N, C-alpha and C positions, 0 to 999 in steps of 0.2 A: 609480412609476418605469416608464419606457417603454424596454424593452431593444431594441436593434437586432438584426438577424439575425446579424451576426457575433458579437456579445456572447453571444447564446443559444447559438451554435455552440461558442464557447470554453467556456462553462459546461458544456455537454454533454460536450465532450472532456475537461475536467478531471474531471468525475464518472467517466467511463469509465476514465481513467487511475487514479484513486483505487481503483476496484473491482479492476482488474487488479493493482495493487500489493498490495491486501489479499489477493487470492487467492494471489499469489506468496509473501507472508509466511506465510500459512496452510500452504502446502506446505513451505516452508523449515523452519518450526517443527515440523511433523509429521515431516519427514525427518531433522532434525538436532537431536533433543531432547538427546541425550548431549552433542553439541558445544555446544549453548546452555548446558547446566549447566556445562560446563568453562569457557566464557568468563565466566559469572557468577562462578565460583569465582576466576578470575584477576583479575576486577575488584575483588573484595573484598580 
């Protein structure tokens, strides 16, 4: 497969967005452990 420049840029952008979201989730989980447990309890 031969990717055009715009497709490569889109793939790179998607990868960066996924990395940022992963970091945000890690911070949220680390900061809101009790809140997460409460939400899980409510879901059950």
